C-alpha positions, 0 to 999 in steps of 0.5 A: 817728423815723429818727434813733432807728431808726438809732441802735438799729440802730448799738447792735444792730450793736455788740452783736451784733459783741461777742456774735459775738466773744465779748468779744474785740471792742473798742468805741469811742466818740467825741463827735463834738460835742465835736470839732466844737467843739474840733478845730482843723482843724474851728474853720478849716474852719468859719471858712472857711465863714463867710468865704465866706458873709459874702462871699457877703452882701456880693455879695448886698447890693451887687447889691441895693443898686446896683438900687433899683427892680429888679423883683420877679421880678429881686429873687425870682431874686436871693434865690433865687440867694443862697439856692443859693449859701449851700446850696452853701457849708454842703454844701461845708464839711460834706462837708469836715469829715465825711469828715476826721473818718471819716478821723481816726476810722478812723486812731484806731480802726485804731491802738488796735485797735477793731472799732466806734465809736459816736458817743456825745455828751453828750446821746445817750448810746449806750455807757454802760459799758466802750468806749474813748473815742477824742474827745481822740485824734480832736481831736489827729489833727484839726490 
């Protein structure tokens, strides 16, 4: 429900900017899901993240295999440490991807004189008519 409210707020903001500018404002759209699936930089970061996860998993398995008669408290602690490590890895790489994508979207919007950019994924369309699709430009810049 919170996501729907955010989408409605973005749509309202975008439409108010269009009305306020008397049609002079440009609206852009980007399919973030497509960028995530196709951008080389995103793929590279996701591969790095997967590598870190695999390393952490191997270390966890090694630590547990070396102590077959480990007390339950220690096993629970190791499991919790492993989960925290995975969360940390995922958060760090998600933040890197989001940050880079935000910078690139802003650059493309500036180059094309776009005032508002909305996420317009194939599954959750916000912009049905008009606007400039900058998805391919964002993918190209995310090398």
